[in-house]
LUMTI-10306 format. One record per residue (C-alpha): residue number from 0; x, y, z. Coordinates in pm, whole numbers, plus 50000, padded with zeros to 5 digits. Layout:
NUM/X/Y/Z $
...
***
This chain:
0/48671/49938/50308 $
1/48988/49753/50417 $
2/49204/50081/50444 $
3/48960/50283/50674 $
4/48851/49994/50870 $
5/49189/49864/50950 $
6/49311/50209/51046 $
7/49014/50290/51262 $
8/48991/49950/51423 $
9/49371/49957/51501 $
10/49330/50308/51650 $
11/49062/50198/51891 $
12/49167/49846/51972 $
13/49548/49856/51947 $
14/49591/50214/52053 $
15/49769/50322/51736 $
16/49767/50674/51627 $
17/49520/50811/51376 $
18/49547/51181/51339 $
19/49342/51431/51124 $
20/49554/51353/50803 $
21/49510/50979/50866 $
22/49123/51031/50872 $
23/49152/51243/50547 $
24/49362/50958/50388 $
25/49093/50716/50477 $
26/48829/50930/50324 $
27/49036/50982/50008 $
28/49068/50604/49986 $
29/48687/50557/49989 $
30/48642/50830/49737 $
31/48902/50672/49504 $
32/48749/50327/49548 $
33/48413/50467/49454 $
34/48541/50640/49143 $
35/48720/50308/49035 $
36/48415/50115/49078 $
37/48190/50358/48876 $
38/48448/50346/48579 $
39/48548/49979/48626 $
40/48557/49759/48320 $
41/48312/49469/48283 $
42/48454/49127/48282 $
43/48487/48947/47963 $
44/48238/48664/47945 $
45/48414/48332/48027 $
46/48166/48064/48114 $
47/48345/47728/48066 $
48/48675/47585/48190 $
49/48780/47540/47824 $
50/48753/47903/47770 $
51/48952/47960/48106 $
52/49213/47715/47990 $
53/49251/47895/47668 $
54/49293/48227/47843 $
55/49563/48083/48074 $
56/49756/47936/47774 $
57/49789/48269/47599 $
58/50159/48378/47555 $
59/50105/48709/47713 $
60/49964/48574/48039 $
61/50224/48289/48044 $
62/50510/48548/48020 $
63/50345/48761/48288 $
64/50304/48474/48521 $
65/50667/48365/48483 $
66/50789/48716/48557 $
67/50558/48715/48877 $
68/50693/48376/48983 $
69/51061/48486/48932 $
70/50997/48797/49140 $
71/50814/48606/49406 $
72/51112/48360/49443 $
73/51351/48647/49436 $
74/51170/48817/49725 $
75/51117/48499/49927 $
76/51457/48345/49918 $
77/51693/48645/49882 $
78/51527/48971/49998 $
79/51308/48858/50261 $
80/51573/48689/50488 $
81/51790/49006/50448 $
82/51560/49303/50454 $
83/51214/49168/50550 $
84/51248/49265/50917 $
85/51328/49634/50826 $
86/51145/49704/50499 $
87/50767/49706/50503 $
88/50744/49648/50133 $
89/50917/49317/50115 $
90/50651/49100/50297 $
91/50369/49306/50133 $
92/50507/49268/49796 $
93/50520/48903/49821 $
94/50159/48899/49925 $
95/50053/49107/49648 $
96/50240/48918/49367 $
97/50093/48587/49507 $
98/49756/48759/49495 $
99/49764/48761/49121 $
100/49744/48377/49123 $
101/49478/48366/49396 $
102/49250/48600/49204 $
103/49290/48401/48891 $
104/49221/48082/49078 $
105/48900/48221/49232 $
106/48773/48329/48888 $
107/48840/47984/48758 $
108/48680/47796/49051 $
109/48381/48030/49026 $
110/48319/47894/48679 $
111/48384/47545/48789 $
112/48135/47578/49073 $
113/47872/47714/48821 $
114/47936/47430/48589 $
115/47921/47172/48876 $
116/47560/47276/48960 $
117/47472/47285/48595 $
118/47565/46914/48567 $
119/47905/46963/48385 $
120/48181/46700/48455 $
121/48414/46978/48603 $
122/48560/46730/48846 $
123/48719/46531/48573 $
124/48872/46843/48427 $
125/49244/46882/48524 $
126/49220/47262/48552 $
127/48981/47240/48842 $
128/49233/47055/49065 $
129/49523/47285/48934 $
130/49319/47588/49030 $
131/49239/47432/49381 $
132/49607/47354/49453 $
133/49712/47713/49325 $
134/49453/47876/49537 $
135/49547/47682/49856 $
136/49919/47750/49812 $
137/49870/48117/49730 $
138/49634/48193/50002 $
139/49864/47996/50246 $
140/50166/48200/50135 $
141/49981/48534/50144 $
142/49852/48470/50524 $
143/50201/48376/50633 $
144/50386/48677/50502 $
145/50084/48910/50595 $
146/50110/48787/50957 $
147/50479/48835/50956 $
148/50435/49193/50845 $
149/50160/49254/51110 $
150/50399/49122/51372 $
151/50670/49388/51292 $
152/50501/49699/51145 $
153/50210/49916/51233 $
154/49876/49769/51146 $
155/49734/50093/51020 $
156/50028/50111/50773 $
157/50023/49741/50664 $
158/49676/49722/50523 $
159/49682/50036/50320 $
160/50018/49966/50147 $
161/49899/49604/50098 $
162/49584/49741/49943 $
163/49760/49966/49688 $
164/50015/49686/49589 $
165/49741/49421/49566 $
166/49502/49627/49366 $
167/49787/49720/49132 $
168/49863/49351/49074 $
169/49496/49266/49020 $
170/49434/49542/48771 $
171/49743/49431/48568 $
172/49631/49064/48581 $
173/49274/49140/48471 $
174/49414/49350/48169 $
175/49648/49076/48065 $
176/49436/48754/48146 $
177/49073/48875/48073 $
178/49137/49178/47862 $
179/48887/49385/48054 $
180/49015/49728/47931 $
181/48979/49659/47560 $
182/48631/49787/47529 $
183/48667/50084/47772 $
184/48615/50436/47669 $
185/48866/50713/47724 $
186/48658/50857/48003 $
187/48653/50522/48188 $
188/49019/50469/48161 $
189/49086/50829/48284 $
190/48821/50788/48568 $
191/48991/50448/48659 $
192/49339/50601/48673 $
193/49226/50903/48871 $
194/49047/50693/49121 $
195/49354/50479/49172 $
196/49584/50781/49210 $
197/49329/50921/49463 $
198/49368/50607/49663 $
199/49742/50624/49647 $
200/49721/50986/49775 $
201/49507/50884/50064 $
202/49748/50596/50156 $
203/50041/50848/50147 $
204/49858/51090/50378 $
205/49772/50805/50620 $
206/50137/50669/50611 $
207/50364/50988/50581 $
208/50207/51199/50845 $
209/50108/50937/51108 $
210/50357/51056/51382 $
211/50225/51419/51364 $
212/49985/51538/51644 $
213/49736/51707/51402 $
214/49359/51750/51498 $
215/49094/51996/51451 $
216/49144/52140/51779 $
217/49522/52214/51757 $
218/49532/52280/51375 $
219/49570/52671/51387 $
220/49857/52628/51647 $
221/50029/52358/51420 $
222/50006/52589/51119 $
223/50135/52896/51310 $
224/50395/52740/51537 $
225/50702/52809/51323 $
226/51045/52809/51486 $
227/51267/53102/51378 $
228/51583/53010/51196 $
229/51885/53021/51415 $
230/52125/53318/51356 $
231/52475/53237/51309 $
232/52722/53486/51453 $
233/53087/53510/51467 $
234/53318/53562/51770 $
235/53336/53926/51718 $
236/52979/53983/51744 $
237/52961/53763/52057 $
238/53245/53949/52221 $
239/53063/54289/52157 $
240/52733/54155/52280 $
241/52889/54034/52606 $
242/53075/54347/52651 $
243/52742/54559/52622 $
244/52529/54325/52813 $
245/52310/54472/53080 $
246/52269/54136/53249 $
247/52626/54117/53373 $
248/52667/54282/53712 $
249/52877/54607/53706 $
250/53060/54524/54019 $
251/53219/54203/53863 $
252/53520/54220/53640 $
253/53482/54130/53286 $
254/53748/53872/53152 $
255/53806/53829/52795 $
256/54015/53532/52661 $
257/54178/53564/52315 $
258/54300/53255/52131 $
259/54535/53268/51847 $
***
């Protein structure tokens, strides 16, 4: 609900434009999210911090995490100071990349909280404090750059684009870390991909046509209001038209100037 809620609230509270295509984009985002939830894979059962530690130590996830960290440092220290004020994707990509670590940390802390109430010594486990520090650092970074993006760019654009980028990173993280897609059927895979593409289409409609004055009332006029293509005429045609014009008074002399 983040995409339609942010677009509708920014339209009413901040006075930002939300036309017919934007509303259609919000509807498509809801439809795509529903399709994704219906075909979403189930989480692989991870019940203890030891199992979570084994998942985090797998070579595939370590390589994935290293690539995300390198990309994040590149965005923060090189691209953000140069292009962050003009390109909406810079700050939002930082938030989305960091989101992979926050989602993994929340998953691990959820397991730790369950273990704590079950009487397990989770406070003595080093992974618990590593996850806490990672979660605090990632959320702080996300809030910082998300607020920077909201200060510069349109609110109705920031949240949809952030939603798409964040969802993409979360899906990739789930595939690599928890291997959620291993047991999925072909129908569920196709349904999940189609749902995600529907969300992207909705966000595109919300973003690409935000400045168009399109509503149900003026939709026929918008479709029919086509400007004729200008006709290019040479000097000879213009000279003949002026000579035969009925607008020019007959009592006034006609003067032609020829340039060579």
